[in-house]
A tleap script that builds the chain and sets N, CA, C and O, in Angstrom:
source leaprc.protein.ff14SB
mol = sequence {
  NMET SER LYS ALA SER HIE ARG VAL GLY ARG
  ARG THR GLU GLU PRO LEU ALA ALA LEU ASN
  ASP THR ARG ARG THR ALA GLY LYS PRO ILE
  ALA THR VAL ASP LEU ALA LEU TYR SER GLY
  GLU VAL LEU TYR GLY ASN VAL GLY ALA ILE
  ASP TRP LEU ASP PHE THR VAL VAL GLY PRO
  ALA VAL ASN GLU VAL ALA ARG ILE ASP ALA
  LEU CYS GLU PRO LEU ASN ARG SER VAL LEU
  VAL SER ALA ALA PHE ALA ALA SER THR GLY
  SER GLY SER SER LEU ARG LEU ASP ASP LEU
  ALA ARG THR THR LYS LEU HIE PHE TRP THR
  ASP LEU THR LEU PHE VAL ALA CLEU
}
set mol.1.N position { 16.361 61.378 36.204 }
set mol.1.CA position { 17.061 62.433 35.496 }
set mol.1.C position { 18.537 62.468 35.886 }
set mol.1.O position { 19.386 62.623 35.009 }
set mol.2.N position { 18.868 62.330 37.156 }
set mol.2.CA position { 20.258 62.410 37.574 }
set mol.2.C position { 21.080 61.248 37.036 }
set mol.2.O position { 22.224 61.442 36.625 }
set mol.3.N position { 20.512 60.028 37.032 }
set mol.3.CA position { 21.233 58.883 36.478 }
set mol.3.C position { 21.455 59.087 34.986 }
set mol.3.O position { 22.514 58.744 34.459 }
set mol.4.N position { 20.460 59.643 34.308 }
set mol.4.CA position { 20.590 59.915 32.874 }
set mol.4.C position { 21.686 60.941 32.624 }
set mol.4.O position { 22.460 60.801 31.677 }
set mol.5.N position { 21.761 61.966 33.459 }
set mol.5.CA position { 22.804 62.987 33.301 }
set mol.5.C position { 24.185 62.377 33.456 }
set mol.5.O position { 25.110 62.706 32.713 }
set mol.6.N position { 24.315 61.485 34.431 }
set mol.6.CA position { 25.602 60.821 34.638 }
set mol.6.C position { 25.976 59.969 33.432 }
set mol.6.O position { 27.128 59.986 32.998 }
set mol.7.N position { 25.012 59.221 32.883 }
set mol.7.CA position { 25.281 58.382 31.708 }
set mol.7.C position { 25.690 59.240 30.514 }
set mol.7.O position { 26.604 58.877 29.774 }
set mol.8.N position { 25.024 60.371 30.324 }
set mol.8.CA position { 25.373 61.261 29.213 }
set mol.8.C position { 26.807 61.741 29.363 }
set mol.8.O position { 27.566 61.755 28.394 }
set mol.9.N position { 27.178 62.134 30.574 }
set mol.9.CA position { 28.543 62.596 30.806 }
set mol.9.C position { 29.568 61.527 30.483 }
set mol.9.O position { 30.582 61.806 29.842 }
set mol.10.N position { 29.308 60.304 30.924 }
set mol.10.CA position { 30.242 59.207 30.668 }
set mol.10.C position { 30.288 58.833 29.189 }
set mol.10.O position { 31.350 58.488 28.670 }
set mol.11.N position { 29.150 58.898 28.512 }
set mol.11.CA position { 29.093 58.504 27.100 }
set mol.11.C position { 29.742 59.522 26.170 }
set mol.11.O position { 30.021 59.204 25.014 }
set mol.12.N position { 29.984 60.724 26.644 }
set mol.12.CA position { 30.648 61.720 25.796 }
set mol.12.C position { 32.161 61.574 25.831 }
set mol.12.O position { 32.840 62.043 24.917 }
set mol.13.N position { 32.701 60.944 26.849 }
set mol.13.CA position { 34.152 60.880 27.012 }
set mol.13.C position { 34.848 60.099 25.896 }
set mol.13.O position { 35.836 60.578 25.337 }
set mol.14.N position { 34.353 58.913 25.565 }
set mol.14.CA position { 35.019 58.077 24.563 }
set mol.14.C position { 34.990 58.694 23.160 }
set mol.14.O position { 36.037 58.764 22.516 }
set mol.15.N position { 33.832 59.143 22.665 }
set mol.15.CA position { 33.823 59.769 21.332 }
set mol.15.C position { 34.684 61.034 21.282 }
set mol.15.O position { 35.336 61.302 20.272 }
set mol.16.N position { 34.687 61.809 22.366 }
set mol.16.CA position { 35.504 63.014 22.394 }
set mol.16.C position { 36.987 62.661 22.354 }
set mol.16.O position { 37.766 63.331 21.677 }
set mol.17.N position { 37.379 61.614 23.073 }
set mol.17.CA position { 38.782 61.177 23.053 }
set mol.17.C position { 39.185 60.740 21.650 }
set mol.17.O position { 40.288 61.050 21.199 }
set mol.18.N position { 38.300 60.019 20.953 }
set mol.18.CA position { 38.596 59.581 19.578 }
set mol.18.C position { 38.717 60.782 18.648 }
set mol.18.O position { 39.625 60.845 17.820 }
set mol.19.N position { 37.798 61.734 18.788 }
set mol.19.CA position { 37.864 62.951 17.963 }
set mol.19.C position { 39.154 63.708 18.231 }
set mol.19.O position { 39.801 64.180 17.297 }
set mol.20.N position { 39.532 63.827 19.493 }
set mol.20.CA position { 40.758 64.551 19.836 }
set mol.20.C position { 41.999 63.842 19.314 }
set mol.20.O position { 42.950 64.507 18.902 }
set mol.21.N position { 42.018 62.510 19.318 }
set mol.21.CA position { 43.149 61.773 18.753 }
set mol.21.C position { 43.314 62.101 17.272 }
set mol.21.O position { 44.426 62.335 16.798 }
set mol.22.N position { 42.198 62.115 16.550 }
set mol.22.CA position { 42.222 62.439 15.122 }
set mol.22.C position { 42.707 63.865 14.904 }
set mol.22.O position { 43.548 64.112 14.040 }
set mol.23.N position { 42.178 64.802 15.684 }
set mol.23.CA position { 42.569 66.209 15.532 }
set mol.23.C position { 44.034 66.420 15.927 }
set mol.23.O position { 44.748 67.182 15.275 }
set mol.24.N position { 44.479 65.752 16.985 }
set mol.24.CA position { 45.866 65.891 17.434 }
set mol.24.C position { 46.815 65.395 16.349 }
set mol.24.O position { 47.835 66.025 16.069 }
set mol.25.N position { 46.467 64.247 15.735 }
set mol.25.CA position { 47.287 63.682 14.661 }
set mol.25.C position { 47.367 64.634 13.475 }
set mol.25.O position { 48.398 64.718 12.808 }
set mol.26.N position { 46.275 65.350 13.213 }
set mol.26.CA position { 46.228 66.300 12.097 }
set mol.26.C position { 46.815 67.653 12.471 }
set mol.26.O position { 46.824 68.567 11.646 }
set mol.27.N position { 47.305 67.798 13.694 }
set mol.27.CA position { 47.888 69.061 14.126 }
set mol.27.C position { 46.852 70.134 14.414 }
set mol.27.O position { 47.172 71.323 14.413 }
set mol.28.N position { 45.622 69.730 14.658 }
set mol.28.CA position { 44.548 70.686 14.942 }
set mol.28.C position { 44.307 70.783 16.442 }
set mol.28.O position { 44.665 69.877 17.195 }
set mol.29.N position { 43.698 71.888 16.872 }
set mol.29.CA position { 43.388 72.016 18.307 }
set mol.29.C position { 42.394 70.946 18.749 }
set mol.29.O position { 41.556 70.494 17.968 }
set mol.30.N position { 42.504 70.555 20.003 }
set mol.30.CA position { 41.585 69.554 20.544 }
set mol.30.C position { 40.494 70.244 21.366 }
set mol.30.O position { 40.643 71.394 21.779 }
set mol.31.N position { 39.406 69.525 21.592 }
set mol.31.CA position { 38.287 70.035 22.373 }
set mol.31.C position { 38.315 69.442 23.767 }
set mol.31.O position { 38.660 68.274 23.946 }
set mol.32.N position { 37.956 70.237 24.744 }
set mol.32.CA position { 37.804 69.737 26.101 }
set mol.32.C position { 36.388 70.040 26.568 }
set mol.32.O position { 35.798 71.050 26.184 }
set mol.33.N position { 35.858 69.171 27.386 }
set mol.33.CA position { 34.512 69.350 27.914 }
set mol.33.C position { 34.550 69.127 29.416 }
set mol.33.O position { 35.061 68.115 29.896 }
set mol.34.N position { 34.004 70.081 30.145 }
set mol.34.CA position { 33.842 69.925 31.583 }
set mol.34.C position { 32.365 69.758 31.866 }
set mol.34.O position { 31.523 70.346 31.187 }
set mol.35.N position { 32.050 68.958 32.868 }
set mol.35.CA position { 30.665 68.692 33.228 }
set mol.35.C position { 30.493 68.981 34.714 }
set mol.35.O position { 31.118 68.343 35.561 }
set mol.36.N position { 29.637 69.953 35.018 }
set mol.36.CA position { 29.310 70.299 36.397 }
set mol.36.C position { 27.858 69.911 36.629 }
set mol.36.O position { 26.967 70.387 35.926 }
set mol.37.N position { 27.615 69.053 37.607 }
set mol.37.CA position { 26.267 68.567 37.864 }
set mol.37.C position { 25.746 69.130 39.180 }
set mol.37.O position { 26.388 69.008 40.224 }
set mol.38.N position { 24.574 69.745 39.110 }
set mol.38.CA position { 23.941 70.383 40.266 }
set mol.38.C position { 22.451 70.138 40.168 }
set mol.38.O position { 21.919 70.040 39.062 }
set mol.39.N position { 21.771 70.037 41.276 }
set mol.39.CA position { 20.332 69.832 41.276 }
set mol.39.C position { 19.660 71.020 41.955 }
set mol.39.O position { 19.966 71.350 43.101 }
set mol.40.N position { 18.745 71.653 41.236 }
set mol.40.CA position { 18.035 72.790 41.802 }
set mol.40.C position { 17.006 73.317 40.821 }
set mol.40.O position { 16.942 72.867 39.677 }
set mol.41.N position { 16.214 74.255 41.262 }
set mol.41.CA position { 15.160 74.825 40.427 }
set mol.41.C position { 15.690 75.982 39.590 }
set mol.41.O position { 16.521 76.773 40.037 }
set mol.42.N position { 15.182 76.057 38.361 }
set mol.42.CA position { 15.541 77.140 37.451 }
set mol.42.C position { 14.278 77.655 36.756 }
set mol.42.O position { 13.238 76.997 36.746 }
set mol.43.N position { 14.399 78.823 36.190 }
set mol.43.CA position { 13.382 79.371 35.296 }
set mol.43.C position { 14.003 79.409 33.914 }
set mol.43.O position { 15.179 79.744 33.770 }
set mol.44.N position { 13.231 79.072 32.902 }
set mol.44.CA position { 13.772 79.102 31.553 }
set mol.44.C position { 12.728 79.635 30.589 }
set mol.44.O position { 11.524 79.561 30.838 }
set mol.45.N position { 13.215 80.167 29.493 }
set mol.45.CA position { 12.306 80.670 28.474 }
set mol.45.C position { 12.957 81.759 27.654 }
set mol.45.O position { 14.153 82.020 27.779 }
set mol.46.N position { 12.161 82.389 26.819 }
set mol.46.CA position { 12.638 83.477 25.977 }
set mol.46.C position { 12.626 84.777 26.764 }
set mol.46.O position { 11.627 85.133 27.388 }
set mol.47.N position { 13.740 85.471 26.724 }
set mol.47.CA position { 13.883 86.751 27.411 }
set mol.47.C position { 14.311 87.766 26.365 }
set mol.47.O position { 15.163 87.468 25.528 }
set mol.48.N position { 13.740 88.943 26.400 }
set mol.48.CA position { 14.145 89.978 25.460 }
set mol.48.C position { 12.997 90.881 25.082 }
set mol.48.O position { 12.103 91.159 25.880 }
set mol.49.N position { 13.045 91.333 23.839 }
set mol.49.CA position { 12.041 92.254 23.311 }
set mol.49.C position { 11.499 91.684 22.002 }
set mol.49.O position { 11.920 90.613 21.566 }
set mol.50.N position { 10.583 92.388 21.389 }
set mol.50.CA position { 9.954 91.920 20.152 }
set mol.50.C position { 10.988 91.657 19.055 }
set mol.50.O position { 10.893 90.659 18.340 }
set mol.51.N position { 11.964 92.538 18.922 }
set mol.51.CA position { 12.955 92.395 17.843 }
set mol.51.C position { 14.189 91.583 18.247 }
set mol.51.O position { 15.087 91.376 17.431 }
set mol.52.N position { 14.239 91.127 19.491 }
set mol.52.CA position { 15.389 90.322 19.936 }
set mol.52.C position { 14.955 89.417 21.078 }
set mol.52.O position { 14.514 89.899 22.121 }
set mol.53.N position { 15.076 88.123 20.889 }
set mol.53.CA position { 14.755 87.154 21.928 }
set mol.53.C position { 15.933 86.221 22.130 }
set mol.53.O position { 16.628 85.853 21.182 }
set mol.54.N position { 16.142 85.850 23.371 }
set mol.54.CA position { 17.217 84.922 23.707 }
set mol.54.C position { 16.631 83.868 24.633 }
set mol.54.O position { 16.026 84.201 25.651 }
set mol.55.N position { 16.809 82.596 24.282 }
set mol.55.CA position { 16.380 81.522 25.181 }
set mol.55.C position { 17.425 81.406 26.265 }
set mol.55.O position { 18.609 81.266 25.963 }
set mol.56.N position { 17.022 81.461 27.514 }
set mol.56.CA position { 17.983 81.456 28.603 }
set mol.56.C position { 17.445 80.700 29.810 }
set mol.56.O position { 16.256 80.396 29.898 }
set mol.57.N position { 18.341 80.410 30.725 }
set mol.57.CA position { 18.011 79.756 31.985 }
set mol.57.C position { 18.562 80.629 33.102 }
set mol.57.O position { 19.720 81.044 33.053 }
set mol.58.N position { 17.738 80.911 34.113 }
set mol.58.CA position { 18.168 81.760 35.222 }
set mol.58.C position { 17.765 81.136 36.545 }
set mol.58.O position { 16.878 80.283 36.602 }
set mol.59.N position { 18.423 81.570 37.598 }
set mol.59.CA position { 18.083 81.128 38.940 }
set mol.59.C position { 19.322 80.802 39.745 }
set mol.59.O position { 20.412 80.696 39.182 }
set mol.60.N position { 19.180 80.640 41.049 }
set mol.60.CA position { 20.325 80.331 41.907 }
set mol.60.C position { 21.065 79.065 41.488 }
set mol.60.O position { 22.290 79.007 41.595 }
set mol.61.N position { 20.343 78.052 41.013 }
set mol.61.CA position { 21.003 76.811 40.592 }
set mol.61.C position { 21.933 77.054 39.413 }
set mol.61.O position { 22.992 76.434 39.316 }
set mol.62.N position { 21.542 77.954 38.515 }
set mol.62.CA position { 22.391 78.287 37.364 }
set mol.62.C position { 23.681 78.939 37.848 }
set mol.62.O position { 24.762 78.632 37.346 }
set mol.63.N position { 23.568 79.828 38.811 }
set mol.63.CA position { 24.756 80.493 39.348 }
set mol.63.C position { 25.685 79.489 40.021 }
set mol.63.O position { 26.899 79.534 39.822 }
set mol.64.N position { 25.122 78.590 40.809 }
set mol.64.CA position { 25.949 77.598 41.498 }
set mol.64.C position { 26.659 76.675 40.511 }
set mol.64.O position { 27.854 76.418 40.658 }
set mol.65.N position { 25.945 76.178 39.515 }
set mol.65.CA position { 26.576 75.254 38.569 }
set mol.65.C position { 27.647 75.966 37.744 }
set mol.65.O position { 28.646 75.352 37.368 }
set mol.66.N position { 27.450 77.251 37.461 }
set mol.66.CA position { 28.479 78.013 36.741 }
set mol.66.C position { 29.748 78.130 37.591 }
set mol.66.O position { 30.861 78.034 37.075 }
set mol.67.N position { 29.570 78.334 38.875 }
set mol.67.CA position { 30.733 78.415 39.774 }
set mol.67.C position { 31.440 77.071 39.889 }
set mol.67.O position { 32.669 77.009 39.920 }
set mol.68.N position { 30.661 75.999 39.951 }
set mol.68.CA position { 31.253 74.662 40.017 }
set mol.68.C position { 32.024 74.369 38.735 }
set mol.68.O position { 33.136 73.843 38.781 }
set mol.69.N position { 31.432 74.711 37.590 }
set mol.69.CA position { 32.103 74.498 36.307 }
set mol.69.C position { 33.428 75.252 36.238 }
set mol.69.O position { 34.406 74.750 35.684 }
set mol.70.N position { 33.455 76.445 36.798 }
set mol.70.CA position { 34.689 77.244 36.783 }
set mol.70.C position { 35.802 76.594 37.600 }
set mol.70.O position { 36.970 76.948 37.433 }
set mol.71.N position { 35.467 75.657 38.474 }
set mol.71.CA position { 36.469 74.967 39.286 }
set mol.71.C position { 37.066 73.745 38.587 }
set mol.71.O position { 38.091 73.228 39.032 }
set mol.72.N position { 36.455 73.280 37.517 }
set mol.72.CA position { 36.945 72.078 36.842 }
set mol.72.C position { 38.402 72.220 36.416 }
set mol.72.O position { 39.214 71.340 36.700 }
set mol.73.N position { 38.738 73.295 35.752 }
set mol.73.CA position { 40.112 73.458 35.252 }
set mol.73.C position { 41.133 73.605 36.382 }
set mol.73.O position { 42.129 72.880 36.390 }
set mol.74.N position { 40.920 74.522 37.340 }
set mol.74.CA position { 41.939 74.633 38.393 }
set mol.74.C position { 42.101 73.374 39.232 }
set mol.74.O position { 43.177 73.126 39.776 }
set mol.75.N position { 41.039 72.576 39.343 }
set mol.75.CA position { 41.131 71.336 40.109 }
set mol.75.C position { 41.532 70.149 39.245 }
set mol.75.O position { 41.665 69.028 39.736 }
set mol.76.N position { 41.724 70.406 37.951 }
set mol.76.CA position { 42.118 69.371 36.997 }
set mol.76.C position { 41.137 68.186 37.014 }
set mol.76.O position { 41.544 67.025 37.044 }
set mol.77.N position { 39.850 68.510 36.995 }
set mol.77.CA position { 38.780 67.512 36.976 }
set mol.77.C position { 37.820 67.856 35.854 }
set mol.77.O position { 37.472 69.023 35.672 }
set mol.78.N position { 37.388 66.859 35.103 }
set mol.78.CA position { 36.449 67.131 34.014 }
set mol.78.C position { 34.995 66.958 34.444 }
set mol.78.O position { 34.085 67.409 33.747 }
set mol.79.N position { 34.769 66.305 35.589 }
set mol.79.CA position { 33.407 66.130 36.095 }
set mol.79.C position { 33.402 66.461 37.582 }
set mol.79.O position { 34.128 65.850 38.365 }
set mol.80.N position { 32.574 67.438 37.965 }
set mol.80.CA position { 32.375 67.767 39.374 }
set mol.80.C position { 30.887 67.649 39.681 }
set mol.80.O position { 30.042 68.031 38.872 }
set mol.81.N position { 30.585 67.123 40.842 }
set mol.81.CA position { 29.210 66.843 41.244 }
set mol.81.C position { 28.939 67.539 42.572 }
set mol.81.O position { 29.701 67.381 43.525 }
set mol.82.N position { 27.855 68.309 42.634 }
set mol.82.CA position { 27.498 68.978 43.885 }
set mol.82.C position { 26.851 67.986 44.843 }
set mol.82.O position { 26.370 66.931 44.429 }
set mol.83.N position { 26.843 68.332 46.124 }
set mol.83.CA position { 26.184 67.487 47.118 }
set mol.83.C position { 24.692 67.395 46.825 }
set mol.83.O position { 24.083 66.348 47.043 }
set mol.84.N position { 24.094 68.488 46.330 }
set mol.84.CA position { 22.663 68.477 45.989 }
set mol.84.C position { 22.380 67.454 44.891 }
set mol.84.O position { 21.385 66.732 44.955 }
set mol.85.N position { 23.252 67.392 43.885 }
set mol.85.CA position { 23.067 66.419 42.811 }
set mol.85.C position { 23.291 65.004 43.330 }
set mol.85.O position { 22.532 64.090 43.004 }
set mol.86.N position { 24.334 64.825 44.139 }
set mol.86.CA position { 24.631 63.497 44.688 }
set mol.86.C position { 23.448 62.990 45.508 }
set mol.86.O position { 23.096 61.813 45.423 }
set mol.87.N position { 22.839 63.857 46.294 }
set mol.87.CA position { 21.688 63.462 47.108 }
set mol.87.C position { 20.496 63.092 46.236 }
set mol.87.O position { 19.702 62.225 46.601 }
set mol.88.N position { 20.371 63.747 45.086 }
set mol.88.CA position { 19.228 63.485 44.208 }
set mol.88.C position { 19.340 62.141 43.487 }
set mol.88.O position { 18.354 61.658 42.930 }
set mol.89.N position { 20.521 61.534 43.491 }
set mol.89.CA position { 20.691 60.253 42.804 }
set mol.89.C position { 20.144 59.100 43.625 }
set mol.89.O position { 19.893 58.024 43.081 }
set mol.90.N position { 19.955 59.297 44.916 }
set mol.90.CA position { 19.389 58.254 45.769 }
set mol.90.C position { 20.424 57.230 46.187 }
set mol.90.O position { 21.491 57.130 45.580 }
set mol.91.N position { 20.115 56.484 47.207 }
set mol.91.CA position { 21.068 55.525 47.756 }
set mol.91.C position { 21.289 54.321 46.852 }
set mol.91.O position { 22.313 53.647 46.965 }
set mol.92.N position { 20.334 54.037 45.945 }
set mol.92.CA position { 20.480 52.888 45.062 }
set mol.92.C position { 21.174 53.220 43.749 }
set mol.92.O position { 21.192 52.401 42.831 }
set mol.93.N position { 21.743 54.412 43.655 }
set mol.93.CA position { 22.363 54.854 42.412 }
set mol.93.C position { 23.664 54.116 42.125 }
set mol.93.O position { 24.377 53.708 43.042 }
set mol.94.N position { 23.962 53.952 40.841 }
set mol.94.CA position { 25.239 53.362 40.444 }
set mol.94.C position { 26.329 54.433 40.340 }
set mol.94.O position { 27.473 54.130 40.002 }
set mol.95.N position { 25.967 55.681 40.632 }
set mol.95.CA position { 26.919 56.791 40.583 }
set mol.95.C position { 27.884 56.656 41.758 }
set mol.95.O position { 27.476 56.754 42.915 }
set mol.96.N position { 29.155 56.431 41.460 }
set mol.96.CA position { 30.178 56.313 42.495 }
set mol.96.C position { 30.884 57.648 42.622 }
set mol.96.O position { 31.350 58.207 41.629 }
set mol.97.N position { 30.965 58.165 43.855 }
set mol.97.CA position { 31.523 59.490 44.088 }
set mol.97.C position { 32.605 59.445 45.150 }
set mol.97.O position { 32.590 58.599 46.044 }
set mol.98.N position { 33.543 60.371 45.033 }
set mol.98.CA position { 34.571 60.554 46.048 }
set mol.98.C position { 34.488 61.996 46.517 }
set mol.98.O position { 34.445 62.914 45.698 }
set mol.99.N position { 34.465 62.205 47.831 }
set mol.99.CA position { 34.387 63.549 48.395 }
set mol.99.C position { 35.676 64.297 48.077 }
set mol.99.O position { 36.753 63.921 48.539 }
set mol.100.N position { 35.556 65.358 47.284 }
set mol.100.CA position { 36.728 66.103 46.836 }
set mol.100.C position { 37.451 66.775 47.994 }
set mol.100.O position { 38.668 66.954 47.937 }
set mol.101.N position { 36.728 67.150 49.041 }
set mol.101.CA position { 37.336 67.840 50.174 }
set mol.101.C position { 38.363 66.965 50.887 }
set mol.101.O position { 39.262 67.484 51.548 }
set mol.102.N position { 38.239 65.651 50.762 }
set mol.102.CA position { 39.200 64.763 51.410 }
set mol.102.C position { 40.555 64.780 50.707 }
set mol.102.O position { 41.583 64.486 51.316 }
set mol.103.N position { 40.546 65.125 49.431 }
set mol.103.CA position { 41.792 65.060 48.670 }
set mol.103.C position { 42.304 66.420 48.215 }
set mol.103.O position { 43.447 66.528 47.771 }
set mol.104.N position { 41.490 67.449 48.316 }
set mol.104.CA position { 41.873 68.771 47.822 }
set mol.104.C position { 41.429 69.836 48.808 }
set mol.104.O position { 40.310 69.783 49.317 }
set mol.105.N position { 42.299 70.806 49.082 }
set mol.105.CA position { 41.891 71.925 49.927 }
set mol.105.C position { 41.154 72.929 49.065 }
set mol.105.O position { 41.700 73.451 48.092 }
set mol.106.N position { 39.920 73.194 49.427 }
set mol.106.CA position { 39.099 74.124 48.664 }
set mol.106.C position { 38.704 75.303 49.541 }
set mol.106.O position { 38.446 75.151 50.735 }
set mol.107.N position { 38.662 76.473 48.929 }
set mol.107.CA position { 38.194 77.676 49.613 }
set mol.107.C position { 37.030 78.212 48.798 }
set mol.107.O position { 37.218 78.693 47.680 }
set mol.108.N position { 35.832 78.130 49.354 }
set mol.108.CA position { 34.632 78.482 48.604 }
set mol.108.C position { 34.021 79.779 49.085 }
set mol.108.O position { 34.244 80.216 50.214 }
set mol.109.N position { 33.257 80.376 48.216 }
set mol.109.CA position { 32.482 81.571 48.492 }
set mol.109.C position { 31.238 81.222 49.300 }
set mol.109.O position { 30.573 82.110 49.835 }
set mol.110.N position { 30.929 79.961 49.387 }
set mol.110.CA position { 29.753 79.470 50.098 }
set mol.110.C position { 30.058 78.079 50.631 }
set mol.110.O position { 31.065 77.476 50.260 }
set mol.111.N position { 29.209 77.577 51.483 }
set mol.111.CA position { 29.397 76.228 52.005 }
set mol.111.C position { 28.965 75.240 50.929 }
set mol.111.O position { 27.776 74.962 50.778 }
set mol.112.N position { 29.910 74.720 50.199 }
set mol.112.CA position { 29.611 73.843 49.066 }
set mol.112.C position { 30.480 72.593 49.145 }
set mol.112.O position { 31.703 72.679 49.257 }
set mol.113.N position { 29.844 71.450 49.086 }
set mol.113.CA position { 30.566 70.184 49.072 }
set mol.113.C position { 30.546 69.649 47.660 }
set mol.113.O position { 29.482 69.545 47.049 }
set mol.114.N position { 31.709 69.306 47.133 }
set mol.114.CA position { 31.824 68.774 45.771 }
set mol.114.C position { 32.331 67.347 45.803 }
set mol.114.O position { 33.074 66.945 46.698 }
set mol.115.N position { 31.911 66.601 44.811 }
set mol.115.CA position { 32.340 65.220 44.651 }
set mol.115.C position { 32.916 65.046 43.257 }
set mol.115.O position { 32.582 65.787 42.333 }
set mol.116.N position { 33.783 64.062 43.123 }
set mol.116.CA position { 34.337 63.684 41.834 }
set mol.116.C position { 33.695 62.360 41.450 }
set mol.116.O position { 33.665 61.423 42.248 }
set mol.117.N position { 33.181 62.285 40.224 }
set mol.117.CA position { 32.597 61.025 39.752 }
set mol.117.C position { 33.722 60.062 39.452 }
set mol.117.O position { 34.684 60.410 38.767 }
set mol.118.N position { 33.603 58.856 39.962 }
set mol.118.CA position { 34.644 57.828 39.761 }
set mol.118.C position { 34.282 56.939 38.587 }
set mol.118.O position { 35.028 56.017 38.258 }
savepdb mol mol.pdb
quit
């Protein structure tokens, strides 16, 4: 699953760049996509009442990945990877990572190690 997530992230970059080139040429706004990868347990399903249902995902992992995603813009990175996700890829993974803490001073609300996908 983690290798597949990485491939999906990489495969979205080229088509998005082509779409943005077309939109930029036409004077239209461009789209940006940030990808925050985290590994953890979640609960998912329909939440609500009889007359209103919303499919949602909840749990600590959802909160962590939302916080990581919020760091993409200030850190000027489109892909951030948590240590939990990096560990889940295994030692034989083709996912190449650089420890973000070595290149950027980060102040976190929790002890969180982030990596940048290379």
